[in-house]
ZABA-226720 format. One line per 8 residues: number of its first residue (from 1); their letters; for each residue x, y, z of N, C-alpha, C, CB. Coordinates in Angstrom, 2 decimals, always signed. Glycine has a CB too. Layout:
# residues N
NUM	a	X:Y:Z:X:Y:Z:X:Y:Z:X:Y:Z; ...
# end
This chain:
# residues 224
1	mlplrviv	+101.89:+73.90:+104.58:+101.02:+74.97:+105.11:+100.39:+74.60:+106.44:+99.91:+75.30:+104.11; +100.57:+75.34:+107.48:+99.89:+75.13:+108.65:+98.53:+75.04:+108.93:+100.20:+75.88:+109.30; +97.86:+74.25:+109.61:+96.39:+74.62:+109.68:+96.02:+75.98:+110.10:+95.72:+73.75:+110.58; +94.66:+76.60:+109.61:+94.41:+77.78:+109.99:+93.77:+77.75:+111.42:+93.63:+78.41:+108.98; +93.99:+78.69:+112.26:+93.75:+78.66:+113.79:+92.29:+79.36:+113.73:+95.01:+79.57:+114.81; +91.30:+78.68:+114.08:+89.94:+79.31:+113.90:+89.04:+79.44:+115.43:+89.07:+78.29:+112.75; +88.38:+80.65:+115.37:+87.46:+80.95:+116.32:+86.14:+80.71:+115.71:+87.61:+82.30:+116.82; +85.29:+79.92:+116.40:+83.60:+79.81:+115.84:+83.02:+80.69:+116.69:+82.73:+78.25:+115.96
9	addhrlfr	+82.25:+81.93:+116.22:+81.31:+82.52:+116.99:+80.04:+82.50:+116.42:+81.65:+83.74:+117.29; +79.18:+81.84:+117.28:+77.70:+81.64:+116.97:+76.95:+81.39:+118.18:+77.45:+80.48:+116.01; +75.81:+82.02:+118.35:+75.00:+81.66:+119.79:+74.34:+80.53:+119.73:+73.94:+82.64:+120.25; +74.06:+79.75:+118.53:+73.40:+78.50:+118.60:+74.49:+77.53:+118.91:+72.63:+78.15:+117.32; +74.08:+76.95:+120.27:+75.28:+76.00:+120.83:+75.31:+74.79:+119.98:+75.08:+75.51:+122.42; +74.14:+74.18:+119.40:+74.13:+72.97:+118.58:+74.84:+73.22:+117.23:+72.68:+72.50:+118.35; +74.70:+74.43:+116.51:+75.25:+74.57:+115.37:+76.57:+74.75:+115.66:+74.70:+75.54:+114.61; +77.05:+75.47:+116.56:+78.50:+75.73:+116.98:+79.32:+74.36:+117.15:+78.51:+76.55:+118.40
17	qgliglmk	+78.63:+73.47:+118.02:+79.20:+72.26:+118.13:+79.46:+71.43:+117.03:+78.56:+71.63:+118.87; +78.24:+71.45:+116.06:+78.18:+70.66:+115.04:+79.50:+71.11:+113.93:+76.66:+70.80:+114.47; +79.58:+72.50:+113.85:+80.71:+72.92:+113.16:+82.10:+72.66:+113.33:+80.67:+73.98:+113.20; +82.16:+72.72:+114.78:+83.38:+72.25:+115.42:+83.67:+70.82:+115.21:+83.33:+72.50:+116.83; +82.59:+70.05:+115.46:+83.01:+68.67:+114.94:+83.12:+68.32:+113.70:+82.29:+67.80:+115.30; +82.68:+68.92:+112.70:+83.02:+68.88:+111.32:+84.45:+69.41:+111.18:+82.02:+69.69:+110.48; +84.88:+70.37:+111.78:+86.31:+70.88:+111.57:+87.47:+69.83:+112.00:+86.51:+72.24:+112.45; +87.03:+69.16:+113.10:+87.82:+68.15:+113.61:+88.30:+67.15:+112.69:+87.16:+67.54:+114.57
25	trrdlvtv	+87.24:+66.75:+111.67:+87.77:+65.94:+110.59:+88.77:+66.32:+109.60:+86.82:+65.59:+109.93; +89.00:+67.54:+109.52:+89.98:+68.10:+108.47:+91.10:+68.91:+109.54:+89.09:+69.27:+107.19; +91.65:+68.32:+110.38:+92.77:+68.88:+111.27:+93.93:+69.23:+110.53:+93.19:+67.94:+112.32; +94.14:+68.90:+109.19:+94.91:+69.16:+108.39:+95.11:+70.60:+107.84:+94.65:+68.38:+107.62; +93.60:+71.12:+107.81:+93.30:+72.11:+107.16:+93.03:+73.26:+108.15:+92.27:+71.78:+106.30; +92.40:+73.05:+109.38:+91.76:+74.02:+110.57:+91.96:+73.24:+111.77:+90.06:+74.42:+110.42; +92.02:+74.31:+112.68:+92.38:+73.99:+113.99:+91.39:+74.95:+114.94:+94.01:+74.25:+114.21; +90.27:+74.43:+115.40:+89.44:+75.35:+116.35:+90.03:+75.49:+117.56:+88.10:+74.90:+116.62
33	igeasggr	+90.58:+76.81:+117.94:+91.22:+77.19:+119.27:+90.24:+77.81:+120.15:+92.41:+78.17:+119.10; +89.12:+78.17:+119.89:+88.14:+78.92:+120.60:+86.72:+78.96:+120.07:+88.60:+80.21:+120.69; +85.58:+79.09:+120.94:+84.33:+79.24:+120.47:+83.61:+80.36:+121.40:+83.61:+77.84:+120.44; +82.86:+81.23:+120.72:+82.16:+82.13:+121.32:+80.68:+82.29:+121.03:+82.77:+83.18:+121.11; +79.90:+82.66:+122.03:+78.32:+82.89:+122.00:+77.82:+84.28:+121.65:+77.73:+82.58:+123.40; +78.72:+84.96:+121.65:+78.36:+86.46:+121.24:+79.45:+87.33:+120.99:+77.57:+87.15:+122.29; +79.08:+88.61:+120.36:+79.99:+89.45:+119.72:+81.22:+90.09:+120.56:+79.18:+90.50:+119.17; +80.81:+90.49:+121.81:+81.82:+90.84:+122.74:+82.92:+89.70:+123.06:+81.11:+91.24:+123.99
41	eavqmtrd	+82.32:+88.57:+123.22:+83.17:+87.52:+123.74:+84.05:+87.19:+122.63:+82.40:+86.29:+124.27; +83.62:+87.12:+121.23:+84.42:+87.02:+120.03:+85.45:+87.94:+119.98:+83.67:+87.15:+118.89; +85.20:+89.24:+120.43:+86.25:+90.20:+120.29:+87.33:+89.92:+121.41:+85.66:+91.68:+120.38; +86.90:+89.56:+122.56:+87.80:+89.42:+123.55:+88.69:+88.30:+123.30:+87.16:+89.29:+124.77; +88.07:+86.94:+122.92:+88.67:+85.94:+122.56:+89.67:+86.26:+121.35:+87.71:+84.99:+122.31; +89.45:+86.85:+120.45:+90.46:+87.30:+119.43:+91.63:+87.88:+120.09:+89.87:+88.34:+118.45; +91.39:+88.84:+120.89:+92.47:+89.49:+121.53:+93.51:+88.59:+122.24:+91.91:+90.40:+122.47; +92.86:+87.65:+122.95:+93.55:+86.73:+123.78:+94.29:+85.43:+122.92:+92.47:+86.21:+124.84
49	lkpdvvlm	+93.66:+85.03:+121.90:+94.19:+83.88:+121.22:+94.75:+84.22:+119.89:+93.16:+82.85:+121.08; +94.51:+85.27:+119.46:+95.27:+85.68:+117.98:+94.97:+84.73:+116.87:+96.96:+85.67:+118.09; +93.70:+84.56:+116.65:+93.52:+83.30:+115.48:+93.80:+83.91:+114.15:+91.88:+82.60:+115.39; +93.79:+83.00:+113.10:+94.07:+83.24:+111.76:+92.67:+83.84:+111.16:+94.60:+81.87:+111.03; +91.34:+83.14:+111.73:+90.28:+83.39:+111.28:+89.15:+83.25:+112.13:+90.19:+82.78:+110.33; +88.17:+84.34:+112.21:+86.91:+84.18:+113.06:+86.00:+83.90:+112.11:+86.46:+85.40:+113.94; +85.10:+82.56:+112.47:+83.88:+82.50:+111.74:+82.83:+83.19:+112.54:+83.50:+81.09:+111.43; +82.04:+84.28:+111.83:+81.38:+85.22:+112.75:+79.79:+85.10:+112.17:+82.12:+86.89:+112.68
57	difmpdgd	+78.83:+84.63:+113.01:+77.40:+84.78:+112.93:+77.16:+86.43:+112.95:+76.63:+83.95:+114.24; +75.98:+86.74:+112.53:+75.46:+88.07:+112.45:+74.60:+88.08:+113.80:+74.58:+88.37:+111.01; +73.69:+87.34:+113.82:+72.65:+87.56:+114.73:+72.96:+86.95:+116.14:+71.39:+87.00:+114.16; +73.47:+87.68:+117.20:+74.13:+87.15:+118.33:+73.73:+88.49:+119.47:+75.96:+86.82:+117.97; +73.53:+87.78:+120.63:+73.32:+88.66:+121.92:+74.71:+89.28:+122.15:+72.81:+87.75:+123.31; +74.79:+90.27:+122.83:+75.89:+90.91:+123.58:+76.83:+91.33:+122.62:+76.54:+90.02:+124.60; +76.29:+92.00:+121.52:+76.97:+92.50:+120.35:+76.97:+91.57:+119.23:+78.33:+92.84:+120.66; +76.39:+92.30:+118.15:+76.16:+91.36:+117.07:+77.37:+91.28:+116.16:+74.93:+91.75:+116.28
65	gleataci	+77.46:+90.45:+115.43:+78.42:+89.95:+114.39:+79.03:+91.10:+113.75:+77.75:+89.05:+113.32; +78.21:+91.80:+113.15:+78.81:+93.03:+112.34:+79.50:+94.13:+113.30:+77.57:+93.80:+111.48; +78.93:+94.23:+114.37:+79.74:+95.09:+115.52:+81.06:+94.55:+115.85:+78.96:+95.14:+116.90; +81.10:+93.28:+116.01:+82.27:+92.38:+116.46:+83.15:+92.44:+115.24:+81.83:+90.77:+116.87; +82.78:+92.40:+113.97:+83.47:+92.42:+112.80:+84.28:+93.81:+112.77:+82.49:+92.21:+111.61; +83.60:+94.95:+112.93:+84.15:+96.19:+112.73:+85.24:+96.45:+113.72:+83.11:+97.19:+112.78; +85.08:+95.75:+115.05:+86.04:+95.90:+116.12:+87.31:+95.19:+115.77:+85.48:+95.37:+117.43; +87.00:+93.97:+115.43:+88.29:+92.97:+115.11:+89.06:+93.56:+113.84:+87.75:+91.29:+114.73
73	cekfsdvh	+88.31:+93.89:+112.72:+89.15:+94.43:+111.57:+89.84:+95.60:+111.90:+88.36:+94.73:+110.38; +89.40:+96.40:+112.86:+90.07:+97.50:+113.27:+91.18:+97.55:+114.09:+89.34:+98.16:+113.75; +91.11:+96.55:+115.01:+92.19:+96.47:+116.11:+93.24:+95.26:+115.81:+91.45:+96.21:+117.62; +92.63:+94.36:+115.15:+93.50:+93.18:+114.86:+93.61:+93.03:+113.15:+92.78:+91.73:+115.62; +94.43:+93.68:+112.47:+94.53:+93.63:+111.13:+95.11:+92.31:+110.48:+95.29:+94.72:+110.78; +95.80:+91.40:+111.28:+96.20:+90.22:+111.02:+95.09:+89.07:+110.91:+97.13:+89.97:+111.96; +93.92:+89.36:+111.57:+92.85:+88.38:+111.77:+91.83:+88.51:+110.41:+92.04:+88.71:+113.28; +91.34:+87.33:+109.97:+90.53:+87.46:+108.90:+89.26:+87.14:+109.46:+90.91:+86.64:+107.73
81	vvmltsse	+88.45:+87.72:+109.08:+86.76:+87.59:+109.60:+86.02:+87.29:+108.61:+86.04:+88.88:+110.18; +85.53:+86.13:+108.63:+84.72:+85.29:+107.71:+83.05:+85.26:+108.28:+85.45:+83.67:+107.69; +82.09:+85.88:+107.65:+80.79:+85.73:+107.99:+80.37:+84.47:+107.88:+80.02:+86.48:+107.33; +79.58:+83.80:+108.73:+78.99:+82.47:+108.41:+77.48:+82.63:+109.05:+79.92:+81.12:+109.10; +76.62:+82.83:+108.34:+75.27:+83.13:+108.50:+74.21:+82.61:+107.94:+75.14:+84.12:+108.29; +73.01:+82.93:+108.39:+71.68:+82.49:+107.54:+71.27:+83.42:+106.73:+70.48:+82.16:+108.31; +71.74:+84.82:+107.06:+71.08:+85.97:+106.36:+71.77:+86.18:+104.86:+71.26:+87.37:+107.31; +70.57:+86.38:+104.08:+71.22:+86.57:+102.61:+70.75:+88.13:+102.22:+70.56:+85.29:+101.34
89	deehiyra	+70.54:+88.89:+103.27:+70.19:+90.39:+103.01:+71.51:+90.98:+102.07:+70.00:+91.33:+104.64; +71.03:+91.68:+101.13:+72.12:+92.31:+100.42:+72.88:+93.53:+101.39:+71.46:+92.95:+99.00; +72.21:+93.85:+102.10:+72.61:+95.08:+102.86:+73.63:+94.50:+104.13:+71.13:+95.93:+103.48; +73.49:+93.37:+104.45:+74.23:+92.58:+105.29:+75.43:+92.35:+104.68:+73.62:+91.41:+105.65; +75.53:+91.87:+103.34:+76.72:+91.23:+102.61:+77.42:+92.51:+102.44:+76.42:+90.37:+101.14; +76.82:+93.65:+102.10:+77.47:+94.76:+101.60:+78.28:+95.49:+103.08:+76.24:+95.80:+100.76; +77.62:+95.42:+104.09:+78.10:+95.99:+105.35:+79.25:+95.19:+105.73:+77.03:+96.02:+106.46; +79.11:+93.98:+105.74:+80.10:+93.01:+106.30:+81.53:+93.48:+105.49:+79.58:+91.26:+105.97
97	iqlgaagy	+81.23:+93.50:+104.30:+82.58:+93.61:+103.39:+82.87:+95.06:+103.42:+82.42:+93.06:+101.72; +82.28:+95.90:+103.61:+82.63:+97.30:+103.80:+83.50:+97.51:+105.45:+81.02:+98.23:+103.70; +83.03:+96.68:+106.21:+83.73:+96.92:+107.42:+85.08:+96.05:+107.76:+82.73:+96.71:+108.47; +85.40:+95.37:+106.54:+86.66:+94.58:+106.36:+86.63:+93.10:+106.34:+87.54:+94.92:+107.37; +85.31:+92.53:+106.51:+85.25:+91.04:+106.59:+85.93:+90.55:+105.30:+83.70:+90.48:+106.73; +86.59:+89.47:+105.49:+87.28:+88.63:+104.36:+86.41:+88.00:+103.47:+88.12:+87.58:+104.87; +85.19:+87.73:+104.08:+84.24:+86.77:+103.30:+82.94:+86.69:+103.75:+84.69:+85.41:+103.29; +82.04:+86.08:+103.12:+80.78:+86.10:+103.41:+80.10:+84.80:+103.17:+80.23:+87.10:+102.75
105	llkdldae	+79.66:+83.76:+104.05:+79.42:+82.43:+103.59:+77.95:+82.29:+104.38:+80.71:+81.25:+104.02; +77.27:+81.41:+103.56:+75.75:+80.97:+104.00:+75.85:+79.61:+104.57:+74.64:+80.91:+102.71; +75.25:+79.50:+105.69:+75.08:+78.27:+106.61:+74.56:+76.85:+105.90:+73.99:+78.70:+107.76; +74.11:+77.11:+104.78:+73.52:+75.99:+103.88:+74.76:+75.48:+102.94:+72.17:+76.59:+102.90; +75.94:+76.06:+103.10:+77.09:+75.57:+102.48:+77.45:+74.34:+102.43:+77.99:+76.05:+102.89; +77.68:+73.48:+101.39:+78.62:+72.17:+101.50:+79.64:+72.26:+102.33:+79.24:+71.76:+100.28; +79.98:+71.11:+102.95:+81.08:+71.04:+103.90:+82.40:+71.07:+103.23:+80.97:+69.81:+104.73; +82.56:+70.55:+101.99:+83.82:+70.39:+101.27:+83.88:+71.90:+100.54:+83.80:+68.96:+100.13
113	elfnllmg	+82.80:+72.73:+100.24:+83.03:+73.84:+99.61:+83.48:+75.00:+100.65:+81.81:+74.14:+98.83; +83.06:+74.54:+101.87:+83.47:+75.49:+103.03:+84.69:+75.43:+103.19:+82.91:+75.28:+104.29; +85.46:+74.25:+103.34:+86.84:+74.15:+103.48:+87.61:+74.56:+102.30:+87.18:+72.86:+103.83; +87.21:+74.49:+101.12:+87.84:+74.98:+99.90:+87.99:+76.55:+99.89:+87.01:+74.50:+98.68; +86.81:+77.17:+100.33:+86.68:+78.68:+100.41:+87.50:+78.97:+101.17:+85.51:+79.29:+100.78; +87.57:+78.38:+102.55:+88.49:+79.02:+103.65:+89.64:+78.90:+103.41:+88.41:+78.57:+104.91; +90.24:+78.04:+102.38:+91.67:+77.92:+102.13:+92.04:+79.21:+101.28:+92.03:+76.51:+101.36; +91.20:+79.96:+100.78:+91.47:+81.31:+100.25:+92.09:+82.30:+100.89:+90.47:+81.83:+99.95
121	veydevvm	+91.69:+82.21:+102.42:+92.21:+83.05:+103.22:+93.74:+83.19:+103.18:+91.77:+82.73:+104.41; +94.31:+82.10:+102.83:+95.71:+82.04:+102.90:+96.11:+82.87:+101.64:+96.28:+80.51:+102.93; +95.45:+83.33:+100.71:+96.06:+84.16:+99.82:+95.26:+85.61:+99.70:+96.16:+83.39:+98.48; +94.78:+85.78:+100.98:+94.00:+87.12:+101.07:+93.02:+87.37:+100.02:+94.92:+88.28:+101.03; +92.23:+86.30:+99.79:+90.98:+86.45:+98.86:+89.74:+86.59:+99.57:+90.81:+85.27:+97.94; +88.90:+87.24:+98.94:+87.48:+87.46:+99.35:+86.82:+86.06:+99.42:+86.68:+88.44:+98.30; +86.43:+85.49:+100.39:+85.79:+84.31:+100.50:+84.22:+84.20:+100.51:+86.27:+83.79:+101.58; +83.80:+84.00:+99.16:+82.25:+84.06:+99.12:+82.01:+83.16:+97.80:+81.56:+85.76:+98.99
129	travgarl	+80.79:+82.69:+97.82:+80.40:+81.81:+96.83:+79.76:+82.88:+95.70:+79.33:+80.62:+97.44; +79.58:+82.53:+94.58:+79.39:+83.37:+93.27:+77.86:+83.93:+93.45:+79.60:+82.36:+91.74; +77.08:+83.12:+94.04:+75.62:+83.57:+94.50:+75.68:+84.77:+95.35:+74.86:+82.44:+95.33; +76.46:+84.78:+96.33:+76.53:+85.79:+97.43:+77.13:+86.96:+96.76:+77.39:+85.31:+98.73; +78.22:+86.63:+95.86:+78.82:+87.86:+95.29:+78.03:+88.65:+94.24:+80.07:+87.50:+94.69; +76.99:+87.85:+93.37:+75.92:+88.44:+92.82:+75.19:+89.35:+93.46:+75.19:+87.65:+92.48; +74.69:+88.99:+94.74:+73.96:+90.05:+95.57:+74.77:+91.13:+96.04:+73.35:+89.49:+96.75; +75.91:+91.13:+96.14:+76.78:+92.10:+96.56:+77.04:+92.92:+95.23:+78.09:+91.47:+97.24
137	lrrigkph	+77.10:+92.47:+94.12:+77.21:+93.35:+92.89:+75.78:+94.19:+92.73:+77.51:+92.35:+91.49; +74.77:+93.55:+92.99:+73.68:+94.32:+92.86:+73.51:+95.52:+93.96:+72.57:+93.41:+92.88; +73.83:+95.12:+95.09:+73.96:+96.27:+96.17:+74.86:+97.46:+95.90:+74.46:+95.70:+97.45; +75.99:+97.08:+95.32:+76.96:+98.11:+95.07:+76.44:+99.16:+93.90:+78.34:+97.38:+94.66; +75.72:+98.69:+93.09:+74.99:+99.61:+92.20:+76.05:+100.12:+91.12:+74.31:+100.86:+93.05; +75.60:+101.21:+90.38:+76.24:+101.83:+89.16:+77.68:+102.63:+90.05:+74.94:+103.10:+88.22; +78.58:+102.80:+89.04:+79.84:+103.40:+89.65:+79.63:+105.10:+89.66:+81.27:+102.90:+88.67; +80.26:+105.69:+90.49:+80.26:+107.06:+90.43:+80.73:+107.73:+89.20:+80.95:+107.49:+91.44
145	sehdgltd	+80.42:+108.95:+88.85:+81.02:+109.59:+87.60:+82.57:+109.47:+87.65:+80.59:+111.16:+87.49; +83.04:+109.94:+88.78:+84.51:+110.12:+88.90:+85.21:+108.74:+88.55:+84.91:+110.62:+90.41; +84.77:+107.68:+88.41:+85.28:+106.47:+88.13:+85.25:+106.27:+86.65:+84.57:+105.44:+88.85; +84.60:+106.94:+85.95:+84.21:+106.60:+84.39:+85.78:+106.76:+83.85:+82.88:+107.87:+83.53; +85.97:+105.79:+83.11:+87.33:+105.78:+82.31:+88.52:+105.46:+82.81:+87.60:+106.91:+81.82; +88.26:+104.90:+84.36:+89.57:+104.34:+85.08:+90.35:+103.39:+84.67:+89.35:+103.89:+86.19; +89.47:+102.34:+83.82:+89.94:+101.18:+83.20:+91.02:+101.54:+82.01:+88.68:+100.39:+82.65; +90.96:+102.71:+81.58:+91.72:+103.16:+80.46:+93.22:+103.34:+81.08:+91.06:+104.56:+79.80
153	eltereie	+93.40:+103.46:+82.37:+94.73:+103.64:+82.97:+95.33:+102.15:+83.23:+94.61:+104.52:+84.39; +94.44:+100.90:+83.18:+94.96:+99.78:+83.30:+95.83:+99.09:+82.10:+93.96:+99.09:+83.67; +96.80:+98.48:+82.45:+97.86:+97.78:+81.30:+96.73:+96.68:+80.89:+99.64:+96.96:+82.01; +97.21:+96.28:+79.70:+96.61:+95.00:+79.10:+96.56:+93.71:+79.95:+97.38:+94.66:+77.90; +97.78:+93.47:+80.81:+97.74:+92.46:+81.56:+96.93:+92.58:+82.95:+99.03:+92.14:+81.71; +96.94:+93.92:+83.37:+96.04:+94.21:+84.39:+94.60:+94.05:+84.16:+96.25:+95.44:+84.77; +94.19:+94.15:+82.88:+92.85:+94.12:+82.44:+92.43:+92.51:+82.45:+92.73:+94.87:+80.94; +93.55:+91.75:+81.85:+93.33:+90.31:+81.83:+93.28:+89.85:+83.44:+94.58:+89.54:+80.93
161	vlrlvaqg	+93.90:+90.17:+84.42:+93.85:+90.12:+85.73:+92.41:+90.23:+86.32:+94.70:+91.10:+86.20; +92.15:+91.44:+85.96:+90.82:+92.10:+86.37:+89.48:+91.11:+86.01:+90.69:+93.61:+85.53; +89.79:+91.02:+84.57:+88.75:+89.91:+83.91:+88.35:+88.64:+84.61:+89.32:+89.39:+82.63; +89.67:+87.93:+85.13:+89.70:+86.62:+85.61:+88.92:+86.85:+87.12:+91.35:+86.00:+85.65; +89.52:+87.97:+87.81:+88.85:+88.26:+89.26:+87.42:+88.59:+89.04:+89.58:+89.54:+90.11; +87.00:+89.08:+88.10:+85.51:+89.13:+87.95:+84.72:+87.97:+87.85:+85.21:+89.80:+86.90; +85.55:+87.11:+87.14:+84.88:+85.61:+86.72:+84.86:+84.72:+87.98:+85.82:+84.74:+85.45; +85.67:+85.06:+89.11:+85.64:+84.16:+90.12:+87.05:+83.45:+90.56:+84.67:+83.19:+89.70
169	asnpqiae	+88.01:+83.80:+89.69:+89.20:+83.01:+89.84:+90.03:+83.43:+91.02:+90.01:+83.08:+88.61; +90.70:+82.49:+91.60:+91.40:+82.68:+92.98:+92.86:+83.26:+92.20:+91.55:+80.99:+94.12; +93.72:+83.69:+93.20:+95.03:+84.00:+92.74:+95.81:+82.77:+92.32:+95.77:+84.73:+93.80; +95.79:+81.59:+92.63:+96.43:+80.60:+91.94:+95.95:+80.19:+90.70:+96.50:+79.61:+92.65; +94.68:+80.29:+90.57:+94.03:+80.23:+89.10:+94.41:+81.24:+88.05:+92.55:+80.37:+89.21; +94.45:+82.42:+88.69:+94.85:+83.52:+87.73:+96.43:+83.14:+87.26:+94.74:+85.12:+88.54; +97.16:+82.92:+88.28:+98.63:+82.67:+87.91:+98.71:+81.58:+86.88:+99.51:+82.27:+89.17; +97.91:+80.52:+87.11:+97.97:+79.34:+86.22:+97.45:+79.69:+85.03:+97.29:+78.16:+86.71
177	slvisint	+96.53:+80.36:+84.95:+95.81:+80.79:+83.44:+96.82:+81.87:+82.75:+94.07:+81.62:+83.65; +97.62:+82.68:+83.40:+98.21:+83.86:+82.53:+99.73:+83.29:+82.78:+97.85:+85.71:+83.16; +100.16:+82.12:+83.35:+101.46:+81.64:+83.18:+102.32:+82.61:+84.05:+101.89:+81.60:+81.63; +101.95:+83.10:+85.37:+102.66:+84.07:+86.12:+102.87:+83.53:+87.55:+101.91:+85.41:+86.11; +103.63:+84.09:+88.33:+103.53:+83.63:+89.74:+102.48:+84.29:+90.61:+104.82:+83.84:+90.39; +102.15:+83.60:+91.80:+101.27:+84.19:+92.50:+101.53:+85.59:+93.05:+101.00:+83.39:+93.42; +102.83:+86.02:+93.29:+103.38:+87.10:+93.76:+103.21:+88.17:+92.68:+104.75:+86.82:+94.15; +103.28:+87.91:+91.39:+103.00:+88.72:+90.32:+101.64:+89.09:+90.25:+103.39:+88.15:+89.16
185	vkvhlrni	+100.74:+87.97:+90.66:+99.30:+88.39:+90.52:+98.95:+89.48:+91.67:+98.29:+87.04:+90.65; +99.56:+89.35:+92.59:+99.45:+90.08:+93.97:+99.69:+91.56:+93.42:+100.70:+89.54:+95.25; +100.77:+91.78:+92.84:+101.37:+92.93:+92.36:+100.36:+93.67:+91.34:+102.74:+92.53:+91.69; +99.83:+92.88:+90.51:+98.77:+93.37:+89.47:+97.71:+93.74:+90.32:+98.26:+92.29:+88.35; +97.12:+92.87:+91.25:+95.87:+93.13:+92.03:+96.07:+94.63:+92.62:+95.64:+91.95:+93.27; +97.31:+94.87:+93.48:+97.53:+95.95:+94.06:+97.56:+97.03:+93.15:+98.58:+95.86:+94.77; +98.08:+96.90:+91.80:+97.96:+98.12:+91.05:+96.63:+98.37:+90.59:+98.83:+98.13:+89.93; +95.83:+97.44:+90.12:+94.42:+97.55:+89.80:+93.47:+98.15:+90.97:+93.94:+96.14:+89.43
193	leklcven	+93.86:+98.02:+92.12:+93.04:+98.50:+93.26:+93.20:+100.00:+93.27:+93.50:+97.85:+94.67; +94.58:+100.38:+93.23:+95.03:+101.80:+93.25:+94.35:+102.48:+92.17:+96.55:+101.97:+93.12; +94.62:+101.97:+90.74:+94.25:+102.65:+89.73:+92.64:+102.88:+89.63:+94.82:+101.99:+88.63; +92.02:+102.05:+90.17:+90.29:+101.78:+90.02:+89.91:+102.72:+91.33:+89.64:+99.77:+90.23; +90.64:+102.96:+92.38:+90.22:+103.77:+93.63:+89.41:+103.02:+94.26:+89.58:+105.06:+93.42; +89.45:+101.67:+94.56:+88.67:+100.61:+95.12:+89.40:+100.18:+96.20:+88.36:+99.52:+94.20; +88.79:+99.52:+97.44:+89.43:+99.06:+98.39:+89.76:+97.62:+98.38:+88.82:+99.38:+99.39; +89.01:+96.95:+97.70:+89.35:+95.27:+97.61:+88.88:+94.75:+96.34:+88.58:+94.32:+98.80
201	rtqaaaya	+89.50:+93.44:+96.31:+89.19:+92.71:+94.99:+87.52:+92.52:+94.62:+89.92:+91.19:+95.11; +86.69:+92.51:+95.63:+85.29:+92.45:+95.25:+84.81:+93.77:+94.69:+84.44:+92.04:+96.42; +85.15:+94.89:+95.05:+84.71:+96.13:+94.47:+85.39:+96.12:+93.13:+85.07:+97.42:+95.36; +86.53:+95.74:+92.82:+87.28:+95.82:+91.61:+86.47:+94.86:+90.71:+88.85:+95.43:+91.79; +85.99:+93.60:+91.17:+85.13:+92.81:+90.20:+83.82:+93.23:+89.80:+84.92:+91.60:+90.69; +83.20:+94.02:+90.83:+81.93:+94.75:+90.59:+82.20:+95.68:+89.46:+81.42:+95.54:+91.88; +83.28:+96.53:+89.71:+83.52:+97.70:+88.58:+83.75:+97.05:+87.10:+84.97:+98.65:+88.98; +84.41:+95.69:+87.26:+84.75:+95.26:+85.68:+83.27:+94.72:+85.13:+86.09:+93.85:+85.56
209	vrcglaps	+82.46:+94.18:+86.18:+81.22:+93.93:+85.55:+80.39:+94.99:+85.02:+80.49:+93.30:+86.38; +80.33:+96.08:+85.87:+79.51:+97.30:+85.48:+80.06:+97.57:+84.21:+79.58:+98.58:+86.46; +81.49:+97.60:+83.79:+82.12:+98.26:+82.84:+82.27:+97.27:+81.62:+83.42:+98.81:+83.39; +81.37:+96.08:+81.74:+81.23:+95.07:+80.70:+82.67:+94.37:+80.44:+80.64:+95.76:+79.35; +83.42:+94.34:+81.29:+84.77:+93.44:+81.01:+84.44:+92.16:+81.45:+86.16:+93.91:+81.81; +83.34:+91.68:+82.28:+82.99:+90.52:+82.68:+81.60:+90.42:+82.83:+83.63:+90.20:+83.76; +81.10:+89.13:+82.51:+79.58:+88.86:+82.88:+79.15:+88.91:+84.27:+79.19:+87.53:+82.46; +78.07:+89.12:+84.45:+77.53:+89.10:+85.92:+77.53:+87.90:+86.53:+76.21:+89.55:+86.06
217	qdqnhpig	+77.90:+87.67:+87.73:+77.92:+86.35:+88.28:+76.63:+85.96:+89.21:+79.23:+86.24:+89.09; +75.98:+84.82:+88.69:+74.88:+84.51:+89.35:+74.65:+82.86:+89.69:+73.79:+85.10:+88.53; +75.72:+82.31:+89.67:+75.78:+80.89:+89.73:+76.85:+80.56:+91.08:+76.34:+80.26:+88.16; +76.51:+79.57:+91.53:+77.15:+79.12:+92.96:+78.42:+78.52:+92.60:+76.25:+77.99:+93.85; +79.45:+79.62:+92.63:+80.82:+79.21:+92.44:+81.61:+80.20:+93.12:+81.23:+79.08:+90.98; +82.82:+79.68:+93.68:+83.65:+80.64:+94.50:+84.23:+81.82:+93.81:+84.75:+79.93:+95.11; +84.29:+82.82:+94.67:+84.83:+84.04:+93.99:+86.27:+84.25:+94.81:+83.70:+85.45:+94.13; +87.15:+84.60:+94.03:+88.66:+84.65:+94.68:+88.88:+85.69:+95.62:+89.76:+84.85:+93.63
# end
């Protein structure tokens, strides 16, 4: 597996340089190919360098991180934007995922956990800790009435996959638990999203929790 090509977008130079220095210790996993101090610069750099991942702060001058995320996700579908911010606001978390961000991480994250979570990008997983996921679930709230009973359309295996997703399992963990291939997991997830009329696995996990298929997540643990 080739290292992820990363752009770091943060207006705090000291934090940005510290993060880049940290990533240089794991060149086998990540390679920093650019750094931006504002939203518009991040978008322009994404256009020029075509990274795998943009680590995006929210509070920045010259176009904030959410505006930049919306633009990148719309124009560069192959680029994964992962928010890396100090904001724990439920509305920011919800908005970032709604705009297409691949994940939402807080700046107090442990270094090793940061690297482990970023690797989930390779499997198109939503990158966030369980604590952030819990905030997102609270923000999403109750399902609309038109979604009632949609789990009846899922097969037994799809319900098993959905339960594991809601418990925070990654695609490889689901594959190992159910003794199936990662590609088969992806097929099941695609079918689940279509049947539940949701856009991503985070929304599917929220639906599972609200329907009682899995317990609510409130501990600091990766969500796939």
